[in-house]
C-alpha positions as CSV (number, residue, x, y, z in Angstrom):
1,M,0.0,0.0,0.0
2,K,2.7,2.5,0.9
3,K,4.9,1.1,-1.9
4,I,3.7,0.3,-5.3
5,T,3.9,-3.4,-5.3
6,I,1.5,-5.2,-7.7
7,T,2.4,-8.7,-7.0
8,L,4.7,-10.0,-4.2
9,I,7.8,-11.7,-5.8
10,A,7.2,-15.3,-5.7
11,L,9.5,-17.9,-7.1
12,I,7.4,-20.9,-7.6
13,F,8.3,-24.3,-8.9
14,S,6.6,-27.6,-9.4
15,L,6.1,-29.7,-6.3
16,S,7.4,-33.3,-6.7
17,S,5.7,-36.3,-5.1
18,F,8.7,-38.3,-4.2
19,A,8.8,-41.1,-1.4
20,Q,9.5,-39.7,2.1
21,S,13.1,-39.5,3.2
22,V,15.1,-37.3,5.6
23,R,15.1,-33.7,4.4
24,D,17.8,-31.3,5.4
25,F,15.8,-28.1,5.4
26,D,18.1,-26.1,7.7
27,G,21.2,-27.1,5.6
28,V,19.6,-26.2,2.3
29,V,18.1,-22.9,3.6
30,A,21.4,-21.9,5.1
31,H,23.1,-22.6,1.8
32,L,20.4,-20.6,-0.2
33,Q,20.8,-17.8,2.2
34,R,24.6,-17.6,1.8
35,L,24.5,-17.7,-2.0
36,Y,21.7,-15.0,-2.0
37,N,23.6,-12.7,0.2
38,N,26.8,-13.1,-1.9
39,Q,24.4,-12.3,-4.9
40,K,25.3,-15.6,-6.6
41,M,21.9,-15.9,-8.1
42,D,23.0,-18.3,-10.8
43,S,24.3,-20.7,-8.1
44,V,20.9,-20.6,-6.2
45,Y,19.3,-21.8,-9.4
46,Y,21.4,-24.9,-9.4
47,L,20.0,-25.9,-6.0
48,M,16.8,-26.7,-7.8
49,S,15.6,-30.1,-8.9
50,D,15.5,-30.9,-12.6
51,R,11.7,-30.5,-12.7
52,G,12.0,-27.0,-11.1
53,K,14.6,-25.8,-13.6
54,K,12.3,-26.8,-16.5
55,L,9.7,-24.2,-15.4
56,M,12.1,-21.2,-15.3
57,T,15.3,-20.5,-17.2
58,A,18.5,-19.6,-15.3
59,E,18.4,-16.1,-16.8
60,K,14.8,-15.3,-15.7
61,F,15.4,-17.0,-12.3
62,S,18.6,-14.8,-11.7
63,E,16.6,-11.7,-12.8
64,A,13.8,-12.5,-10.4
65,M,16.2,-13.0,-7.5
66,K,18.0,-9.7,-8.2
67,G,14.7,-8.0,-8.1
68,L,14.1,-9.6,-4.7
69,Y,17.4,-8.3,-3.4
70,S,16.8,-4.8,-4.9
71,Q,13.5,-4.6,-3.1
72,Y,14.2,-6.4,0.2
73,G,17.9,-6.2,0.7
74,A,20.0,-8.8,2.6
75,F,18.6,-12.1,3.9
76,I,19.5,-11.6,7.6
77,K,18.2,-14.7,9.5
78,V,15.7,-17.4,9.4
79,E,13.7,-19.4,11.9
80,L,11.8,-22.6,11.3
81,K,8.1,-22.4,12.2
82,N,6.7,-25.7,11.0
83,Q,7.8,-28.7,9.0
84,K,6.2,-31.6,7.3
85,A,7.6,-34.7,5.4
86,N,8.8,-32.7,2.3
87,S,7.9,-29.1,3.1
88,A,8.6,-26.4,5.7
89,M,7.9,-22.8,6.4
90,Y,10.5,-20.3,7.8
91,R,10.1,-16.9,9.3
92,S,12.6,-14.9,7.2
93,V,14.1,-11.6,8.2
94,F,15.4,-9.4,5.3
95,E,17.0,-6.1,5.7
96,K,13.9,-4.2,4.6
97,E,11.1,-6.7,5.3
98,L,9.8,-9.7,7.2
99,L,8.7,-12.5,4.9
100,G,7.8,-16.2,5.1
101,L,9.8,-18.7,3.2
102,S,7.8,-21.7,2.0
103,I,10.1,-24.5,0.7
104,S,9.8,-28.2,-0.5
105,L,12.6,-30.6,-1.0
106,N,12.9,-33.9,-2.9
107,K,14.6,-37.0,-1.5
108,E,17.9,-35.8,-2.8
109,N,17.4,-32.5,-0.9
110,Q,17.1,-30.5,-4.0
111,I,14.6,-27.7,-4.0
112,D,11.3,-28.6,-5.7
113,K,9.6,-25.4,-4.9
114,F,10.3,-22.3,-2.8
115,R,8.7,-18.9,-2.6
116,F,8.7,-15.9,-0.3
117,V,5.2,-14.9,1.0
118,P,3.8,-12.2,3.4
119,Y,4.5,-13.2,7.0
120,Q,2.9,-11.8,10.0
121,D,4.2,-12.4,13.6
122,E,1.5,-13.3,16.1
123,S,2.9,-10.4,18.2
124,T,1.8,-7.9,15.6
125,Q,-1.7,-9.3,15.5
126,D,-4.6,-8.0,17.7
127,S,-5.0,-10.8,20.3
128,A,-8.7,-10.2,20.5
129,H,-9.0,-11.0,16.8
130,K,-6.9,-14.2,16.3
131,E,-9.6,-15.7,14.3
132,K,-9.6,-19.1,12.5
133,S,-10.9,-19.1,8.9
134,N,-14.6,-20.2,8.8
135,F,-15.0,-19.6,5.0
136,E,-13.4,-21.4,2.1
137,Y,-13.7,-21.2,-1.6
138,K,-12.0,-24.0,-3.5
139,S,-10.6,-22.5,-6.6
140,P,-9.0,-24.5,-9.3
141,T,-5.5,-23.8,-8.1
142,G,-6.0,-23.8,-4.4
143,S,-8.3,-22.6,-1.6
144,I,-9.2,-19.0,-0.8
145,Y,-9.8,-18.6,2.9
146,G,-11.8,-15.9,4.8
147,T,-13.6,-14.8,7.9
148,L,-17.4,-14.6,8.1
149,T,-18.7,-12.3,10.8
150,I,-22.3,-12.8,11.4
151,P,-24.6,-10.8,13.8
152,D,-26.4,-12.5,16.6
153,G,-29.9,-13.9,15.9
154,S,-31.6,-16.2,13.6
155,K,-33.0,-14.0,10.9
156,K,-31.3,-13.4,7.6
157,F,-28.9,-10.5,7.4
158,P,-27.3,-8.6,4.5
159,V,-23.7,-9.5,3.9
160,L,-20.9,-7.3,2.7
161,I,-17.9,-8.7,0.9
162,L,-14.7,-6.7,1.7
163,I,-12.0,-6.9,-1.0
164,A,-8.5,-5.8,-0.1
165,G,-6.1,-3.6,-2.1
166,S,-2.9,-4.3,-4.0
167,G,0.1,-6.4,-3.0
168,P,0.2,-8.6,0.1
169,T,-2.8,-6.9,1.7
170,D,-4.6,-9.5,3.8
171,R,-8.3,-9.9,5.0
172,N,-7.7,-7.4,7.8
173,C,-6.2,-4.7,5.6
174,N,-2.7,-5.3,6.9
175,N,0.2,-5.5,4.6
176,S,3.7,-7.0,5.1
177,L,5.1,-4.2,3.1
178,G,4.4,-1.5,5.6
179,A,0.8,-1.4,6.9
180,K,-0.8,-2.7,10.1
181,T,-4.2,-1.2,10.3
182,N,-6.8,-3.8,11.4
183,A,-9.3,-1.5,9.4
184,F,-11.3,-4.4,8.1
185,I,-11.6,-6.0,11.5
186,M,-13.0,-2.7,12.8
187,M,-15.4,-2.5,9.8
188,A,-16.6,-6.0,10.5
189,D,-17.3,-5.3,14.2
190,S,-19.1,-2.1,13.4
191,L,-21.3,-3.7,10.7
192,K,-22.0,-6.7,13.1
193,N,-23.4,-4.2,15.7
194,A,-25.6,-2.7,12.9
195,G,-27.0,-6.1,11.9
196,I,-24.9,-6.6,8.8
197,A,-22.7,-9.7,8.1
198,T,-19.3,-9.4,6.5
199,L,-16.9,-11.6,4.6
200,R,-13.2,-10.6,4.4
201,Y,-10.8,-12.9,2.7
202,D,-7.2,-13.4,1.8
203,K,-6.6,-12.9,-1.9
204,R,-4.7,-15.7,-3.6
205,G,-1.0,-15.5,-2.7
206,V,-1.8,-13.8,0.6
207,G,-2.0,-15.2,4.2
208,E,-3.8,-18.5,4.3
209,S,-4.6,-18.3,0.6
210,S,-0.9,-18.2,-0.3
211,L,-0.9,-21.7,-1.9
212,A,-3.6,-20.6,-4.4
213,L,-1.1,-18.3,-6.1
214,K,0.1,-19.7,-9.4
215,D,3.5,-19.1,-10.9
216,E,3.8,-15.3,-11.0
217,S,4.5,-15.4,-14.8
218,T,1.0,-16.9,-15.4
219,I,-1.1,-15.0,-13.0
220,R,-3.6,-12.4,-14.4
221,F,-5.7,-9.6,-12.9
222,D,-8.7,-11.6,-14.1
223,D,-7.9,-14.4,-11.5
224,Y,-8.7,-12.0,-8.7
225,I,-11.9,-11.0,-10.5
226,N,-12.9,-14.6,-11.0
227,D,-12.3,-15.4,-7.4
228,A,-14.5,-12.5,-6.4
229,V,-17.3,-13.7,-8.7
230,A,-17.2,-17.2,-7.4
231,I,-17.4,-15.9,-3.8
232,I,-20.3,-13.6,-4.7
233,K,-22.2,-16.7,-6.1
234,M,-21.5,-18.7,-2.9
235,L,-22.9,-16.0,-0.7
236,K,-25.9,-15.5,-2.9
237,E,-26.7,-19.2,-2.5
238,D,-26.2,-19.1,1.3
239,N,-29.7,-19.1,3.0
240,R,-28.3,-17.1,6.0
241,F,-28.1,-13.9,3.9
242,S,-30.9,-11.7,2.5
243,E,-28.7,-9.7,0.1
244,V,-25.0,-9.5,-1.1
245,Y,-23.2,-6.2,-1.3
246,V,-19.5,-5.7,-2.4
247,L,-17.0,-3.2,-1.1
248,G,-13.6,-2.9,-2.9
249,H,-10.8,-0.9,-1.2
250,S,-7.9,0.6,-3.2
251,E,-7.1,-1.8,-6.1
252,G,-9.8,-4.0,-4.7
253,S,-12.2,-1.4,-6.0
254,L,-11.7,-2.3,-9.6
255,I,-11.9,-6.0,-8.7
256,G,-15.1,-5.7,-6.9
257,M,-16.4,-3.3,-9.5
258,I,-16.0,-5.7,-12.4
259,A,-17.1,-8.7,-10.3
260,S,-20.4,-6.8,-9.3
261,G,-21.0,-6.2,-13.0
262,R,-20.5,-9.9,-14.0
263,E,-22.5,-11.4,-11.0
264,K,-25.2,-8.9,-10.0
265,V,-25.3,-7.9,-6.4
266,A,-27.7,-5.7,-4.3
267,G,-25.1,-2.7,-4.3
268,Y,-21.4,-1.9,-4.7
269,I,-19.1,0.5,-2.8
270,S,-15.9,1.8,-4.1
271,L,-13.6,2.8,-1.1
272,A,-10.6,4.8,-2.0
273,G,-10.7,3.4,-5.5
274,P,-8.5,4.7,-8.3
275,G,-10.4,6.4,-11.3
276,K,-7.5,5.8,-13.7
277,S,-6.3,2.6,-15.4
278,M,-3.4,0.8,-13.8
279,D,-0.7,2.3,-16.1
280,K,-1.8,5.9,-15.4
281,L,-2.1,5.2,-11.7
282,I,1.5,3.8,-11.6
283,V,2.9,6.8,-13.4
284,T,1.0,9.2,-11.2
285,Q,2.3,7.6,-8.0
286,L,5.9,7.3,-9.3
287,N,5.7,11.0,-10.5
288,A,5.0,12.0,-7.0
289,Q,8.3,10.4,-5.9
290,S,10.5,11.4,-8.9
291,K,9.6,13.0,-12.2
292,T,12.5,10.9,-13.7
293,L,11.1,7.6,-12.4
294,G,7.6,8.7,-13.6
295,A,8.9,9.3,-17.2
296,R,10.7,6.0,-17.3
297,A,7.6,4.2,-16.0
298,R,5.4,5.9,-18.6
299,S,7.6,4.5,-21.4
300,I,7.6,1.0,-20.0
301,C,3.9,1.0,-19.3
302,D,3.1,2.2,-22.9
303,S,5.3,-0.7,-24.2
304,I,3.6,-3.3,-21.9
305,K,0.2,-2.0,-22.7
306,A,0.9,-2.4,-26.4
307,G,1.7,-6.1,-25.8
308,H,5.5,-6.0,-25.8
309,I,7.9,-7.4,-23.3
310,V,10.3,-4.8,-22.0
311,E,13.7,-6.5,-21.6
312,S,15.7,-3.6,-20.3
313,V,14.2,-2.2,-17.0
314,P,16.2,0.2,-14.7
315,T,17.3,-1.4,-11.5
316,E,15.2,0.8,-9.3
317,L,12.1,-0.2,-11.2
318,Q,13.0,-4.0,-11.6
319,A,10.8,-5.1,-8.7
320,L,7.8,-3.5,-10.2
321,F,8.4,-4.2,-13.9
322,R,10.4,-7.5,-13.8
323,S,9.6,-9.6,-17.0
324,S,7.8,-12.3,-15.1
325,V,5.0,-9.9,-13.9
326,Q,4.6,-7.8,-17.1
327,A,1.8,-10.0,-18.5
328,Y,0.0,-9.5,-15.2
329,L,0.4,-5.8,-15.5
330,A,-0.9,-5.8,-19.1
331,S,-3.9,-7.8,-18.0
332,S,-4.8,-5.1,-15.3
333,M,-4.1,-2.1,-17.7
334,K,-6.8,-3.1,-20.0
335,Y,-9.4,-2.2,-17.5
336,N,-10.6,1.5,-17.2
337,P,-12.4,2.1,-13.9
338,Q,-14.5,4.8,-15.5
339,K,-15.8,2.4,-18.2
340,E,-16.4,-0.5,-15.7
341,I,-18.4,1.7,-13.2
342,K,-20.5,2.9,-16.1
343,K,-21.7,-0.7,-16.7
344,L,-23.1,-1.0,-13.2
345,K,-26.9,-0.9,-13.1
346,I,-27.1,-1.3,-9.2
347,P,-27.0,1.1,-6.4
348,T,-23.3,2.4,-6.2
349,L,-21.6,4.4,-3.6
350,I,-18.1,6.2,-4.1
351,L,-16.3,7.0,-0.8
352,Q,-13.1,8.9,-0.8
353,G,-11.0,10.4,1.9
354,A,-10.0,14.1,1.7
355,T,-6.5,13.4,3.2
356,D,-5.7,10.3,1.1
357,L,-2.2,10.6,-0.3
358,Q,-2.4,7.6,-2.6
359,V,-5.8,8.0,-4.3
360,S,-7.1,11.5,-4.7
361,I,-10.4,13.2,-4.8
362,S,-9.9,13.6,-8.6
363,D,-10.1,9.8,-8.8
364,A,-13.5,9.9,-7.0
365,K,-14.7,12.6,-9.6
366,L,-13.5,10.4,-12.4
367,L,-15.6,7.5,-11.1
368,K,-18.6,9.8,-10.5
369,K,-18.2,11.0,-14.2
370,G,-18.2,7.4,-15.3
371,N,-21.4,6.7,-13.4
372,K,-23.7,9.7,-13.0
373,H,-26.2,7.7,-10.9
374,A,-23.6,6.8,-8.3
375,N,-23.5,8.7,-5.0
376,K,-20.1,10.2,-4.3
377,I,-19.1,11.3,-0.8
378,I,-15.9,12.9,0.3
379,I,-15.0,12.1,3.9
380,E,-13.0,14.9,5.6
381,G,-10.0,13.9,7.4
382,M,-9.8,10.3,6.2
383,N,-6.6,8.9,4.7
384,H,-6.0,5.9,2.4
385,V,-6.0,3.3,5.4
386,L,-9.3,4.7,6.6
387,K,-7.9,6.5,9.7
388,Q,-8.3,10.1,10.6
389,S,-5.3,12.2,9.8
390,S,-4.1,15.6,8.4
391,A,-2.6,15.8,4.9
392,D,0.9,16.1,6.6
393,R,3.0,13.3,4.9
394,Q,4.7,12.2,8.1
395,E,1.6,12.2,10.3
396,N,-0.5,10.6,7.6
397,F,1.9,7.6,7.0
398,A,2.4,7.1,10.7
399,T,-1.2,6.0,11.0
400,Y,-0.4,3.0,8.7
401,N,1.2,1.3,11.7
402,K,-1.2,2.1,14.3
403,P,-3.6,-0.9,14.4
404,T,-5.5,0.2,17.4
405,L,-6.2,3.7,16.0
406,P,-10.0,3.7,15.2
407,L,-11.6,4.2,11.8
408,C,-12.3,7.7,10.8
409,P,-15.6,8.6,12.4
410,G,-17.2,9.7,9.2
411,L,-16.9,6.4,7.4
412,M,-19.1,3.7,8.8
413,P,-22.4,5.7,9.0
414,H,-22.4,6.2,5.2
415,I,-21.7,2.4,4.6
416,I,-24.4,1.3,7.0
417,K,-26.9,3.7,5.6
418,F,-26.2,2.6,2.0
419,I,-26.7,-1.1,3.0
420,K,-29.8,-0.6,5.2
421,H,-31.3,2.1,2.9
């Protein structure tokens, strides 16, 4: 959320089904760590099994690893969290980030599969909300897990699906790249008290849904849309709910918007949703950091949107535009939020914070222009993570790591009124 990270770098290889034998996870991980820190990325590649090597060339593998190093820095230490017969999960501390390392070995102690995923320490979670998943959608590539919060009572309730934003943002609106907000937990609690159920879920590749992520070179924006459509259908068929509504936050706005057009719901809410296509959004956000970066990004985005693979990417933009995610970016750039919101023939609410430093009031105006029947509301003092803040950059971004800070007071009354109309 604070950084522009479209898809967390994931190095995914085929999982072999060899007979059980003793696996030296600690030894292999230590070797991987040493090679990575010495930036011997080609040597890391040769720790892979033959089956794994067939799915990615040494050149592409090295490029992806260099992108990882550029974004997260040195691999400082690891701690084994759990282990099975041929797989294990490690808590991995990088110079700039805390990640989870999921790794599988064959009987020769070669790596069949490894990837870095968002990791959340129990110590960073709100102890009052350590909930187990009570919702599962079995997608073709793995399960999507979530939390259903249902008000007390036996009558039917309306249910609101909460769709998180870009990168490794989880069901609680927390992000391993720099945000611990618990915003969706607070929203679910408030809605429960108002007699409204909620479903918040981890998108594929995030949290408990991490194993549903395909090889990052094959994932597309439509995968997230298809997941949302399937989940909408499941809840529409659930007799506990009277109506289904959808709320998409940040990048989740576009996902929810398109899904609500494909599988009709009772109403749709765009919360801090961009009004520009992905390429224009990327350029806008990078321009705010550096005009030079913005200009370079514009050239790359134009090429990707035209269907070309950009081989030469500046080091500082490698994590964002590495070749393995360019097809994903192209798949998201084809959607224009203004055109998609125009297709909605259902009650639509556009909510935008006045002190949001990532998505602006002009985006809300673009969405309103796309759908003149939508209701647009600007909430004074609300920033991108739905907390109250001034527009001062330091103060604003400080709220991204204050999970106990309450939601901006002006937010929930509008959502509740929209659903209960």
